[in-house]
Residue frames as qw, qx, qy, qz and C-alpha x, y, z in Angstrom:
[[0.046, -0.140, -0.385, -0.911, 16.08, 3.90, 22.01],
 [0.350, 0.351, 0.558, -0.665, 12.58, 5.26, 22.66],
 [0.003, 0.147, 0.802, 0.579, 10.04, 3.99, 20.13],
 [0.360, 0.247, 0.339, -0.834, 6.64, 5.65, 19.68],
 [0.057, 0.282, 0.899, 0.330, 3.48, 4.01, 18.35],
 [0.288, 0.164, 0.169, -0.928, 0.77, 6.63, 17.67],
 [0.506, 0.439, 0.706, -0.230, -2.83, 5.81, 16.84],
 [0.240, 0.168, 0.608, 0.738, -3.55, 6.04, 13.11],
 [0.208, 0.531, 0.383, -0.727, -5.90, 8.90, 12.22],
 [0.166, 0.126, -0.621, -0.755, -6.41, 8.42, 8.47],
 [0.678, -0.006, -0.018, -0.734, -10.07, 7.82, 7.60],
 [0.951, -0.077, 0.074, -0.292, -11.09, 4.38, 8.89],
 [0.540, 0.498, -0.647, 0.203, -7.51, 3.25, 9.28],
 [0.806, -0.511, 0.067, -0.291, -7.65, 0.58, 11.96],
 [0.862, 0.166, -0.330, 0.348, -4.16, -0.91, 11.62],
 [0.451, -0.874, 0.179, 0.031, -1.42, -0.21, 14.14],
 [0.371, 0.784, -0.497, 0.035, 2.37, -0.03, 13.79],
 [0.168, 0.371, -0.879, 0.248, 3.28, -2.88, 16.15],
 [0.792, -0.332, -0.412, -0.305, 1.77, -5.92, 17.87],
 [0.651, -0.703, 0.233, -0.168, 2.45, -7.08, 21.46],
 [0.943, -0.036, 0.125, 0.307, 4.96, -9.69, 20.30],
 [0.525, 0.609, -0.037, 0.594, 6.98, -6.91, 18.67],
 [0.304, -0.841, 0.165, -0.416, 6.79, -4.81, 21.81],
 [0.867, -0.461, 0.187, 0.031, 8.14, -7.72, 23.84],
 [0.845, 0.263, 0.059, 0.461, 11.00, -8.29, 21.39],
 [0.278, 0.716, -0.099, 0.633, 12.07, -4.64, 21.49],
 [0.518, -0.766, 0.149, -0.350, 11.55, -4.30, 25.25],
 [0.942, -0.270, 0.101, 0.172, 13.68, -7.38, 25.87],
 [0.696, 0.367, 0.000, 0.617, 16.47, -5.60, 23.95],
 [0.409, -0.365, -0.297, 0.782, 16.31, -2.70, 26.39],
 [0.031, 0.271, 0.311, 0.911, 14.20, -0.26, 24.37],
 [0.184, 0.354, 0.560, -0.726, 11.30, 1.84, 25.67],
 [0.006, 0.335, 0.744, 0.578, 8.03, 1.57, 23.74],
 [0.206, 0.287, 0.360, -0.863, 5.38, 4.28, 24.06],
 [0.022, 0.357, 0.841, 0.407, 1.97, 3.26, 22.72],
 [0.287, -0.140, 0.016, -0.948, -0.80, 5.83, 22.42],
 [0.383, 0.147, 0.777, -0.477, -3.87, 4.67, 24.28],
 [0.666, 0.495, 0.380, -0.408, -6.35, 2.90, 22.01],
 [0.175, 0.608, -0.581, -0.511, -3.86, 2.59, 19.16],
 [0.023, 0.164, -0.965, -0.206, -4.46, -1.14, 18.79],
 [0.491, 0.237, 0.626, -0.558, -8.20, -1.35, 19.38],
 [0.634, 0.501, -0.175, -0.562, -9.04, -1.31, 15.68],
 [0.528, 0.370, -0.757, -0.105, -6.91, -4.43, 15.29],
 [0.851, -0.398, -0.254, -0.231, -8.46, -6.00, 18.40],
 [0.649, 0.073, -0.474, 0.591, -5.39, -5.37, 20.55],
 [0.405, -0.866, -0.281, -0.085, -5.98, -3.79, 23.97],
 [0.010, 0.840, -0.386, 0.381, -3.81, -1.40, 25.96],
 [0.749, -0.500, 0.395, -0.180, -3.52, -4.12, 28.60],
 [0.953, 0.195, 0.135, 0.190, -1.97, -6.51, 26.07],
 [0.469, 0.730, -0.215, 0.448, 0.63, -3.92, 25.16],
 [0.346, -0.766, 0.387, -0.379, 1.37, -3.24, 28.83],
 [0.916, -0.264, 0.298, -0.041, 1.84, -6.93, 29.55],
 [0.851, 0.406, 0.035, 0.331, 4.32, -7.08, 26.67],
 [0.625, -0.282, -0.072, 0.724, 6.35, -4.24, 28.20],
 [0.201, 0.545, 0.271, 0.767, 4.98, -1.05, 26.62],
 [0.078, -0.367, -0.447, 0.812, 4.10, 2.17, 28.39],
 [0.151, 0.697, 0.647, 0.269, 0.70, 3.58, 27.45],
 [0.168, -0.176, -0.080, 0.967, 0.62, 7.33, 26.80],
 [0.265, 0.591, 0.585, -0.488, -2.45, 9.52, 26.63],
 [0.420, 0.828, 0.072, -0.364, -1.85, 11.40, 23.40],
 [0.823, 0.487, 0.077, 0.281, -0.09, 11.21, 20.06],
 [0.116, 0.914, -0.283, 0.266, 2.20, 14.09, 21.04],
 [0.606, -0.602, 0.513, -0.081, 3.79, 11.88, 23.72],
 [0.902, 0.126, 0.382, 0.158, 4.36, 9.04, 21.25],
 [0.586, 0.754, 0.022, 0.297, 5.99, 11.46, 18.79],
 [0.243, -0.892, 0.371, -0.086, 8.55, 12.47, 21.42],
 [0.918, -0.158, 0.325, 0.163, 10.27, 9.16, 20.69],
 [0.229, -0.550, 0.584, 0.552, 13.49, 8.70, 18.74],
 [0.054, 0.022, -0.862, -0.503, 11.79, 6.31, 16.30],
 [0.578, 0.223, 0.327, -0.713, 8.10, 6.48, 15.38],
 [0.100, 0.037, 0.943, 0.315, 6.57, 3.35, 13.83],
 [0.514, 0.327, 0.208, -0.765, 3.34, 3.88, 11.93],
 [0.599, 0.317, 0.725, 0.121, 1.29, 2.36, 9.16],
 [0.414, 0.765, 0.398, 0.291, 0.24, 5.30, 6.98],
 [0.396, 0.371, -0.028, 0.839, 1.87, 8.57, 6.02],
 [0.123, -0.354, -0.472, 0.797, 1.46, 11.45, 8.50],
 [0.094, 0.760, 0.593, 0.248, -1.79, 13.34, 8.08],
 [0.150, 0.679, -0.002, 0.719, -1.91, 17.17, 8.16],
 [0.580, -0.756, -0.030, -0.302, -2.96, 17.13, 11.83],
 [0.892, -0.338, 0.031, 0.298, 0.27, 15.26, 12.60],
 [0.574, 0.629, -0.073, 0.519, 2.61, 17.63, 10.75],
 [0.184, -0.853, 0.250, -0.420, 3.21, 19.83, 13.84],
 [0.844, -0.474, 0.245, -0.048, 4.44, 16.74, 15.71],
 [0.871, 0.322, -0.011, 0.372, 7.25, 16.09, 13.23],
 [0.272, -0.930, 0.220, 0.112, 10.67, 17.41, 14.20],
 [0.403, 0.711, -0.574, 0.054, 14.35, 17.33, 13.39],
 [0.016, 0.420, -0.883, 0.209, 16.21, 14.07, 14.16],
 [0.750, 0.044, 0.468, -0.466, 12.99, 12.07, 14.35],
 [0.005, 0.166, -0.912, -0.374, 13.19, 8.72, 12.55],
 [0.680, 0.223, 0.204, -0.668, 9.85, 8.04, 10.87],
 [0.063, -0.157, 0.960, 0.221, 9.24, 4.44, 9.78],
 [0.522, 0.428, 0.534, -0.509, 5.98, 3.94, 7.86],
 [0.485, 0.488, 0.599, 0.410, 4.35, 3.72, 4.45],
 [0.117, -0.510, 0.003, 0.852, 5.00, 7.09, 2.83],
 [0.450, 0.567, 0.626, 0.291, 4.03, 6.85, -0.89],
 [0.181, -0.635, -0.062, 0.749, 5.50, 10.34, -1.36],
 [0.319, 0.130, 0.583, 0.736, 5.44, 10.57, -5.17],
 [0.051, -0.640, -0.538, -0.547, 1.93, 12.10, -5.31],
 [0.460, -0.808, -0.346, 0.125, 2.37, 14.00, -2.00],
 [0.474, 0.501, -0.141, 0.710, 4.64, 17.02, -2.59],
 [0.345, -0.772, 0.076, -0.529, 3.25, 18.85, 0.46],
 [0.876, -0.477, 0.068, 0.004, 4.21, 16.06, 2.84],
 [0.821, 0.220, -0.047, 0.524, 7.60, 15.73, 1.14],
 [0.178, 0.700, -0.113, 0.682, 8.24, 19.43, 1.71],
 [0.606, -0.710, 0.095, -0.346, 7.26, 19.15, 5.39],
 [0.948, -0.228, 0.031, 0.221, 9.62, 16.19, 5.93],
 [0.637, 0.409, -0.056, 0.651, 12.42, 18.14, 4.24],
 [0.097, -0.780, 0.073, -0.614, 11.73, 21.34, 6.15],
 [0.685, -0.642, 0.185, -0.289, 11.70, 19.57, 9.51],
 [0.245, 0.592, -0.764, 0.080, 14.69, 17.37, 8.62],
 [0.847, -0.173, 0.381, -0.328, 12.91, 14.14, 9.48],
 [0.005, -0.348, 0.903, 0.251, 14.70, 10.90, 8.62],
 [0.744, 0.195, 0.197, -0.608, 11.85, 9.22, 6.74],
 [0.130, -0.194, 0.948, 0.218, 11.93, 5.53, 5.84],
 [0.685, 0.174, -0.108, -0.699, 9.20, 4.36, 3.47],
 [0.708, -0.076, 0.691, -0.123, 8.17, 0.72, 3.84],
 [0.775, 0.556, 0.263, -0.148, 7.28, 0.68, 0.15],
 [0.487, 0.805, -0.337, 0.034, 10.82, 1.52, -1.01],
 [0.499, -0.528, 0.687, -0.014, 12.80, -0.92, 1.15],
 [0.833, 0.470, -0.162, -0.243, 14.13, -3.07, -1.68],
 [0.808, -0.311, 0.446, 0.229, 16.35, -6.13, -1.82],
 [0.182, -0.484, 0.597, 0.613, 19.11, -6.50, -4.42],
 [0.220, 0.189, 0.882, 0.371, 16.81, -8.63, -6.60],
 [0.194, -0.243, -0.332, -0.890, 14.15, -5.91, -6.64],
 [0.431, -0.487, -0.758, -0.052, 11.81, -7.61, -4.15],
 [0.185, -0.513, 0.150, -0.825, 9.91, -5.24, -1.83],
 [0.384, -0.137, -0.882, 0.235, 9.61, -7.23, 1.42],
 [0.019, 0.275, 0.559, -0.782, 7.72, -4.60, 3.44],
 [0.444, 0.208, -0.170, -0.855, 5.26, -3.81, 0.68],
 [0.301, 0.054, -0.898, -0.318, 4.54, -7.42, -0.28],
 [0.030, -0.305, -0.903, 0.300, 2.12, -8.43, 2.52],
 [0.264, 0.533, 0.332, -0.732, -0.10, -5.39, 2.04],
 [0.341, 0.343, -0.552, -0.679, 0.00, -5.91, -1.73],
 [0.155, -0.096, -0.980, -0.077, -1.22, -9.45, -1.11],
 [0.106, 0.476, 0.690, -0.534, -4.08, -8.13, 1.02],
 [0.282, 0.533, -0.028, -0.798, -4.98, -5.36, -1.44],
 [0.242, 0.210, -0.775, -0.545, -4.88, -7.72, -4.43],
 [0.107, -0.272, -0.955, 0.046, -7.24, -10.17, -2.78],
 [0.114, 0.546, 0.505, -0.659, -9.50, -7.38, -1.53],
 [0.159, 0.316, -0.365, -0.861, -9.68, -5.83, -5.01],
 [0.270, -0.139, -0.849, -0.431, -11.80, -8.72, -6.25],
 [0.149, -0.469, -0.794, 0.356, -14.00, -8.75, -3.14],
 [0.082, 0.557, 0.236, -0.792, -14.79, -5.04, -3.35],
 [0.182, 0.210, -0.569, -0.774, -15.13, -5.18, -7.13],
 [0.203, -0.278, -0.919, -0.193, -17.64, -8.02, -6.85],
 [0.062, -0.536, -0.624, 0.564, -19.53, -6.04, -4.21],
 [0.145, 0.553, 0.014, -0.821, -19.88, -2.92, -6.34],
 [0.114, 0.028, -0.782, -0.613, -20.86, -4.92, -9.42],
 [0.047, 0.490, 0.845, -0.207, -24.18, -5.54, -7.66],
 [0.066, 0.623, 0.471, 0.621, -26.93, -3.41, -9.19],
 [0.404, -0.850, -0.337, -0.014, -27.93, -1.97, -5.82],
 [0.564, -0.597, 0.086, 0.563, -24.35, -0.74, -5.41],
 [0.191, 0.811, -0.174, -0.525, -24.23, 0.94, -8.82],
 [0.229, -0.368, 0.800, 0.415, -22.73, -1.84, -10.92],
 [0.360, 0.150, -0.671, -0.631, -23.86, -3.93, -13.89],
 [0.800, -0.112, 0.246, -0.536, -25.77, -6.38, -11.74],
 [0.767, 0.380, -0.512, -0.078, -23.40, -9.22, -12.52],
 [0.830, -0.477, 0.287, -0.028, -22.16, -12.21, -10.52],
 [0.071, 0.730, -0.641, -0.227, -18.48, -12.72, -11.28],
 [0.313, -0.216, 0.924, 0.033, -18.66, -16.50, -11.01],
 [0.506, 0.083, -0.507, -0.693, -21.85, -16.75, -13.04],
 [0.698, -0.030, 0.613, -0.369, -24.07, -19.83, -12.87],
 [0.443, 0.052, 0.830, 0.335, -24.46, -22.80, -15.25],
 [0.362, 0.634, 0.635, 0.252, -25.67, -21.65, -18.65],
 [0.036, 0.993, 0.115, -0.009, -24.66, -18.01, -18.10],
 [0.612, 0.547, -0.238, 0.519, -21.41, -16.36, -19.14],
 [0.635, -0.511, -0.294, 0.499, -19.07, -15.72, -16.24],
 [0.029, -0.989, 0.017, 0.143, -17.82, -12.24, -15.42],
 [0.766, 0.409, -0.086, 0.488, -14.55, -11.10, -16.95],
 [0.461, -0.841, 0.048, 0.280, -11.77, -9.62, -14.81],
 [0.634, 0.632, -0.116, 0.431, -8.94, -7.64, -16.42],
 [0.629, -0.706, 0.018, 0.325, -5.87, -7.11, -14.27],
 [0.483, 0.807, -0.162, 0.299, -3.31, -4.57, -15.45],
 [0.060, -0.709, 0.614, -0.342, -0.04, -5.55, -13.80],
 [0.890, -0.039, -0.443, -0.105, 1.13, -9.04, -12.92],
 [0.186, 0.464, -0.660, 0.562, 3.10, -8.36, -9.73],
 [0.069, -0.080, -0.868, 0.486, 2.10, -9.20, -6.18],
 [0.423, 0.276, 0.309, -0.806, -1.19, -7.28, -6.34],
 [0.591, 0.317, -0.416, -0.614, -2.08, -8.67, -9.75],
 [0.405, 0.127, -0.904, -0.040, -1.25, -12.30, -8.98],
 [0.057, 0.162, 0.806, -0.566, -3.24, -12.22, -5.74],
 [0.506, 0.318, 0.094, -0.796, -6.19, -10.61, -7.49],
 [0.558, 0.260, -0.659, -0.433, -6.01, -13.33, -10.14],
 [0.159, 0.040, -0.953, 0.255, -6.01, -16.00, -7.43],
 [0.282, 0.290, 0.622, -0.670, -9.25, -14.77, -5.88],
 [0.521, 0.392, -0.173, -0.738, -10.93, -14.04, -9.22],
 [0.469, 0.200, -0.812, -0.284, -10.25, -17.54, -10.55],
 [0.029, -0.083, -0.911, 0.404, -11.42, -19.05, -7.27],
 [0.404, 0.358, 0.378, -0.752, -14.73, -17.23, -7.71],
 [0.591, 0.374, 0.706, 0.113, -15.07, -18.67, -11.20],
 [0.294, 0.864, -0.017, -0.408, -14.45, -15.50, -13.21],
 [0.802, 0.412, 0.119, 0.416, -12.54, -15.51, -16.48],
 [0.395, -0.832, 0.103, 0.375, -9.30, -13.61, -15.96],
 [0.686, 0.582, -0.014, 0.436, -6.78, -11.80, -18.14],
 [0.516, -0.730, 0.055, 0.444, -3.52, -10.43, -16.73],
 [0.561, 0.770, -0.015, 0.305, -1.49, -7.87, -18.67],
 [0.557, -0.720, 0.194, 0.367, 2.15, -7.07, -17.97],
 [0.421, 0.839, -0.325, -0.117, 5.21, -5.82, -19.85],
 [0.208, -0.570, 0.794, -0.038, 7.46, -8.54, -18.43],
 [0.769, 0.183, -0.495, -0.360, 7.26, -11.74, -20.48],
 [0.354, 0.180, -0.855, 0.333, 9.11, -13.69, -17.81],
 [0.294, 0.010, 0.583, -0.757, 6.48, -12.67, -15.27],
 [0.725, 0.181, -0.110, -0.656, 3.69, -13.65, -17.65],
 [0.632, 0.225, -0.738, -0.078, 5.34, -17.04, -18.20],
 [0.074, 0.108, -0.815, 0.564, 5.53, -17.51, -14.43],
 [0.507, 0.103, 0.345, -0.783, 1.82, -16.69, -14.06],
 [0.735, 0.225, -0.449, -0.456, 0.91, -19.06, -16.89],
 [0.457, 0.193, -0.848, 0.185, 2.79, -21.77, -15.02],
 [0.048, -0.009, 0.757, -0.651, 1.37, -21.25, -11.53],
 [0.569, 0.218, 0.257, -0.750, -2.20, -20.85, -12.80],
 [0.391, 0.008, 0.905, 0.167, -1.83, -23.87, -15.10],
 [0.031, 0.213, 0.696, 0.684, -3.70, -22.26, -17.97],
 [0.071, -0.659, -0.725, 0.189, -6.66, -21.00, -15.89],
 [0.035, 0.833, 0.111, -0.541, -5.91, -17.39, -16.85],
 [0.653, 0.639, 0.188, 0.361, -5.05, -15.59, -20.08],
 [0.447, -0.612, 0.081, 0.647, -1.85, -13.55, -20.15],
 [0.509, 0.775, 0.249, 0.279, -1.22, -10.69, -22.56],
 [0.490, 0.044, -0.043, 0.870, 1.60, -8.25, -23.22],
 [0.051, -0.799, -0.407, 0.440, 0.57, -4.89, -21.83],
 [0.225, -0.007, 0.340, 0.913, 0.26, -2.36, -24.64],
 [0.332, 0.219, 0.127, -0.908, -2.41, 0.10, -25.71],
 [0.527, 0.065, -0.622, -0.576, -3.98, -2.24, -28.25],
 [0.456, -0.157, -0.872, 0.088, -4.40, -5.10, -25.78],
 [0.017, -0.225, -0.580, 0.783, -5.55, -2.84, -22.97],
 [0.418, 0.157, -0.111, -0.888, -8.24, -1.31, -25.17],
 [0.561, -0.023, -0.737, -0.376, -9.43, -4.75, -26.29],
 [0.348, -0.190, -0.837, 0.377, -9.62, -5.90, -22.68],
 [0.143, 0.163, 0.348, -0.912, -11.50, -2.80, -21.50],
 [0.504, 0.038, -0.389, -0.770, -14.21, -3.53, -24.05],
 [0.682, -0.141, -0.685, -0.213, -14.90, -6.97, -22.56],
 [0.277, 0.068, -0.729, 0.622, -14.15, -6.39, -18.87],
 [0.468, -0.697, -0.472, -0.268, -16.67, -6.36, -16.06],
 [0.570, -0.804, 0.037, 0.165, -14.06, -5.59, -13.42],
 [0.597, 0.630, -0.247, 0.430, -10.71, -3.87, -14.04],
 [0.696, -0.663, -0.034, 0.276, -7.94, -3.96, -11.43],
 [0.357, 0.846, -0.283, 0.278, -5.13, -1.42, -11.74],
 [0.868, -0.465, 0.081, 0.151, -2.10, -3.18, -10.24],
 [0.652, 0.591, -0.135, 0.455, 0.87, -1.33, -11.70],
 [0.552, -0.806, 0.049, 0.208, 3.87, -0.39, -9.57],
 [0.606, 0.542, -0.261, 0.520, 7.15, 1.38, -10.22],
 [0.629, -0.500, -0.416, 0.427, 8.78, 1.50, -6.74],
 [0.337, -0.443, -0.134, 0.820, 8.85, 5.06, -5.41],
 [0.039, -0.003, 0.409, 0.912, 7.57, 6.61, -8.65],
 [0.556, 0.278, 0.193, -0.759, 4.17, 7.86, -9.67],
 [0.618, 0.208, 0.757, 0.043, 2.22, 5.07, -11.34],
 [0.051, -0.088, 0.568, 0.817, 2.09, 5.36, -15.16],
 [0.561, 0.357, 0.274, -0.694, -1.27, 6.33, -16.63],
 [0.184, -0.072, 0.910, 0.364, -2.34, 3.37, -18.77],
 [0.099, 0.594, 0.781, 0.166, -6.08, 4.07, -19.16],
 [0.032, -0.007, 0.008, 0.999, -7.01, 7.57, -20.30],
 [0.402, 0.315, 0.465, -0.723, -10.48, 9.05, -20.00],
 [0.542, 0.364, -0.382, -0.654, -11.32, 8.51, -23.67],
 [0.297, 0.155, -0.938, -0.091, -10.78, 4.79, -23.17],
 [0.302, 0.145, 0.733, -0.592, -13.70, 4.66, -20.73],
 [0.600, 0.345, -0.102, -0.715, -15.96, 4.98, -23.78],
 [0.450, 0.255, -0.824, -0.233, -14.89, 1.46, -24.74],
 [0.039, 0.015, -0.912, 0.408, -16.31, 0.04, -21.51],
 [0.334, -0.512, -0.725, -0.318, -19.79, -1.16, -20.64],
 [0.318, -0.596, 0.130, -0.726, -21.83, 0.96, -18.24],
 [0.812, -0.487, 0.072, -0.313, -21.65, -0.26, -14.67],
 [0.824, 0.207, -0.386, 0.361, -18.18, -1.78, -14.98],
 [0.560, -0.824, 0.045, 0.070, -16.06, -1.38, -11.83],
 [0.563, 0.577, -0.390, 0.444, -12.47, -0.15, -11.75],
 [0.711, -0.687, -0.017, 0.147, -10.43, -0.86, -8.62],
 [0.479, 0.743, -0.290, 0.365, -7.26, 1.21, -8.91],
 [0.823, -0.481, -0.138, 0.269, -4.92, -0.31, -6.33],
 [0.618, 0.207, -0.002, 0.758, -2.12, 1.89, -7.71],
 [0.100, -0.897, -0.241, -0.356, -3.85, 4.97, -6.28],
 [0.651, -0.669, -0.021, 0.357, -1.28, 5.14, -3.45],
 [0.497, -0.250, 0.352, 0.753, 1.22, 6.15, -6.12],
 [0.161, 0.371, -0.172, -0.898, -1.20, 8.40, -8.00],
 [0.713, 0.380, 0.477, -0.345, -3.18, 5.71, -9.85],
 [0.307, -0.146, 0.732, 0.590, -2.80, 4.14, -13.29],
 [0.197, 0.651, 0.694, 0.236, -6.24, 5.31, -14.53],
 [0.184, 0.320, 0.070, 0.927, -6.47, 8.94, -15.64],
 [0.416, -0.569, -0.275, -0.654, -9.88, 9.40, -14.02],
 [0.685, -0.374, -0.561, 0.275, -8.82, 7.98, -10.65],
 [0.050, -0.667, 0.288, -0.685, -8.65, 10.17, -7.57],
 [0.208, 0.084, -0.855, 0.468, -8.05, 9.13, -3.96],
 [0.602, -0.479, -0.287, -0.570, -11.11, 8.03, -2.00],
 [0.185, -0.377, 0.723, -0.549, -11.69, 6.83, 1.56],
 [0.114, -0.186, -0.974, 0.064, -13.43, 3.91, 3.20],
 [0.209, 0.459, 0.513, -0.694, -16.18, 6.37, 4.20],
 [0.579, 0.679, 0.065, -0.447, -16.79, 7.33, 0.55],
 [0.625, -0.272, 0.642, 0.351, -15.03, 4.62, -1.46],
 [0.481, 0.319, 0.678, 0.456, -16.47, 5.09, -4.95],
 [0.253, 0.609, 0.030, -0.751, -17.41, 7.65, -7.55],
 [0.661, 0.432, 0.599, 0.133, -18.77, 7.37, -11.08],
 [0.063, 0.611, -0.325, -0.719, -17.43, 8.87, -14.30],
 [0.437, 0.330, -0.580, -0.603, -19.02, 8.19, -17.69],
 [0.886, -0.086, -0.170, -0.422, -21.02, 5.35, -16.18],
 [0.734, 0.193, -0.590, 0.276, -17.92, 3.58, -14.80],
 [0.669, -0.737, -0.047, -0.086, -17.63, 2.95, -11.05],
 [0.460, 0.571, -0.498, 0.463, -14.22, 3.88, -9.63],
 [0.775, -0.623, -0.100, 0.044, -12.98, 2.45, -6.30],
 [0.526, 0.597, -0.301, 0.526, -9.75, 4.25, -5.31],
 [0.645, -0.760, 0.006, -0.081, -9.29, 3.83, -1.55],
 [0.341, 0.749, -0.505, 0.259, -5.70, 4.62, -0.62],
 [0.162, -0.416, 0.809, -0.383, -5.56, 2.34, 2.42],
 [0.751, -0.040, -0.471, -0.461, -7.49, -0.74, 1.33],
 [0.584, -0.008, -0.776, 0.239, -5.87, -3.14, 3.84],
 [0.103, -0.176, 0.482, -0.852, -7.11, -0.90, 6.66],
 [0.702, -0.148, -0.168, -0.676, -10.52, -2.51, 6.18],
 [0.935, -0.151, -0.320, -0.020, -9.16, -5.85, 7.42],
 [0.039, -0.841, 0.428, -0.327, -6.88, -4.56, 10.18],
 [0.793, -0.435, 0.414, -0.102, -6.44, -7.70, 12.23],
 [0.906, 0.251, 0.225, 0.255, -5.05, -9.64, 9.27],
 [0.472, 0.794, -0.067, 0.377, -3.15, -6.65, 7.89],
 [0.298, -0.863, 0.340, -0.228, -1.51, -5.53, 11.13],
 [0.804, -0.376, 0.455, 0.069, -0.07, -8.92, 11.94],
 [0.824, 0.416, 0.229, 0.308, 1.05, -9.50, 8.35],
 [0.272, 0.892, -0.124, 0.338, 2.71, -6.08, 8.22],
 [0.386, -0.808, 0.407, -0.181, 4.53, -6.25, 11.54],
 [0.950, -0.071, 0.255, 0.167, 5.93, -9.68, 10.67],
 [0.724, 0.437, 0.125, 0.518, 8.10, -7.91, 8.10],
 [0.081, 0.877, -0.077, 0.467, 8.65, -4.45, 9.61],
 [0.704, -0.707, 0.072, -0.016, 9.92, -5.58, 13.03],
 [0.868, -0.074, 0.073, 0.486, 13.38, -6.87, 12.00],
 [0.413, 0.527, 0.045, 0.741, 14.42, -3.53, 10.48],
 [0.369, -0.828, -0.034, -0.421, 12.91, -1.63, 13.42],
 [0.856, -0.481, 0.027, 0.186, 15.01, -3.80, 15.71],
 [0.735, 0.195, 0.065, 0.646, 18.13, -3.07, 13.66],
 [0.112, 0.716, 0.049, 0.688, 17.53, 0.70, 13.72],
 [0.588, -0.764, -0.021, -0.266, 16.74, 0.66, 17.45],
 [0.893, -0.334, 0.047, 0.298, 19.80, -1.43, 18.31],
 [0.694, 0.045, 0.189, 0.693, 22.35, 0.23, 16.04],
 [0.037, 0.669, 0.013, -0.742, 20.94, 3.64, 15.18],
 [0.682, 0.672, 0.186, -0.223, 19.90, 4.60, 11.66],
 [0.243, 0.811, -0.495, -0.195, 23.39, 5.32, 10.33],
 [0.229, -0.395, 0.889, 0.023, 24.95, 1.99, 11.32],
 [0.636, 0.269, 0.689, -0.221, 21.85, 0.00, 10.40],
 [0.603, 0.752, 0.044, -0.263, 21.66, 1.60, 6.94],
 [0.101, 0.723, -0.662, -0.170, 25.38, 1.08, 6.36],
 [0.330, -0.214, 0.918, -0.049, 24.98, -2.63, 7.12],
 [0.451, 0.410, 0.787, -0.093, 21.76, -3.12, 5.16],
 [0.075, -0.043, 0.471, 0.878, 21.44, -1.85, 1.55],
 [0.135, -0.536, -0.771, -0.315, 17.71, -2.65, 1.51],
 [0.274, -0.757, -0.434, 0.404, 17.11, -0.32, 4.45],
 [0.266, -0.382, 0.190, 0.864, 19.32, 2.31, 2.83],
 [0.016, 0.233, 0.655, 0.719, 17.15, 2.23, -0.29],
 [0.216, -0.663, -0.715, -0.038, 14.10, 2.75, 1.92],
 [0.250, -0.557, -0.238, 0.755, 15.27, 6.15, 3.19],
 [0.333, 0.734, 0.499, 0.318, 13.24, 8.74, 1.27],
 [0.019, 0.907, -0.041, 0.420, 14.20, 11.94, 3.07],
 [0.782, -0.341, -0.231, 0.469, 17.30, 12.60, 5.19],
 [0.405, -0.440, -0.055, 0.799, 18.67, 15.84, 6.69],
 [0.230, 0.692, 0.112, -0.675, 16.38, 17.98, 4.59],
 [0.227, 0.450, -0.630, -0.591, 17.11, 16.29, 1.27],
 [0.914, 0.188, 0.065, -0.353, 15.24, 13.76, -0.85],
 [0.247, -0.518, 0.805, 0.150, 17.32, 10.60, -1.05],
 [0.603, 0.256, 0.756, 0.019, 15.03, 8.57, -3.29],
 [0.109, -0.161, 0.519, 0.832, 15.48, 9.27, -7.00],
 [0.030, -0.429, -0.817, -0.385, 12.01, 8.10, -8.05],
 [0.153, -0.771, -0.519, 0.337, 10.27, 10.36, -5.54],
 [0.188, -0.570, 0.121, 0.791, 12.36, 13.33, -6.64],
 [0.082, 0.015, 0.681, 0.727, 11.76, 12.75, -10.35],
 [0.053, -0.586, -0.798, -0.132, 8.02, 12.37, -9.77],
 [0.169, -0.860, -0.364, 0.316, 7.94, 15.78, -8.10],
 [0.464, 0.776, 0.031, 0.426, 10.50, 17.57, -10.28],
 [0.428, -0.878, 0.210, -0.037, 12.85, 18.02, -7.31],
 [0.360, 0.631, -0.666, 0.169, 16.55, 17.46, -6.81],
 [0.923, -0.371, -0.028, -0.097, 17.83, 14.46, -4.89],
 [0.111, 0.696, -0.689, 0.168, 21.05, 13.26, -3.30],
 [0.765, -0.010, -0.644, 0.016, 22.08, 9.70, -2.62],
 [0.686, -0.712, -0.028, -0.148, 21.85, 8.85, 1.08],
 [0.549, 0.428, -0.524, 0.490, 25.16, 9.28, 2.87],
 [0.658, -0.545, -0.447, 0.264, 25.92, 8.61, 6.53]]
């Protein structure tokens, strides 16, 4: 199979869809890998490293998209839409729920689109989303602490405080991978931390691993409102795989918050869990509404591409190998997790959550 690796063109997206070790693995299995020149430079990987691993360097994205399988990091951008075509297998983060235009393009062009974020094991675990959720959760506290500085628009507060001064308070809505990693960094900085979730078993697990260093609360409107009133940094970390994120903080609730508080809505990839959130970029990461700073960058891990690229490709390569070796139909038949990851196939939406979020019809994936 021919596998294409185009350069990412989303704003300040420096990750790349494969590393040289992955190229070597696929090349040793007899596959051809086309890497767009400069695709890896943002992750400190040179064309020469890819060539030594067995890739062929191509001059433009159009050449990489002539492959049977295209491996990316982020969803295709409008400039890439003309490169999509029938029978192309697209393997990347899609986050289609809030992107009806892209969904329509994938359907119209009959692309077989596999979303990393919806590859799901029988126990509900999302193996291809997990490493980037870990990165985003840890980054959420770093960027939140940065924008809490007065010169950056925040309250002028140090999360860890100093002796004799109250520490900053971090409220994390959602106790999954993003939330637990955010809690880890926040507690390490010395902040007081509350995590809210609707799953009591998850809250019990967090109580155990943090050994009482955080407060856990059932996520409901009463508790969220109480937490907003005391928070200095709020992290939106809610996920329903494939679906639009539920709105848990409406605009009126911002009135409960202190001026200069920072919201980091990590759920923005799926539409955000704060009513006032809207997608931002690394070039313009924040905006202010009612005195509250909002950070809603849709590709947070792209800011730390070296770490993110290697973490991501550790988990995406095995399924890429399966698809390349067996073809999509056989690989999906043998692997239910991969089958669940197929969002669009032969012009139809095959992921129920994406379809419901957009008010469209869907059909279960069939070979």
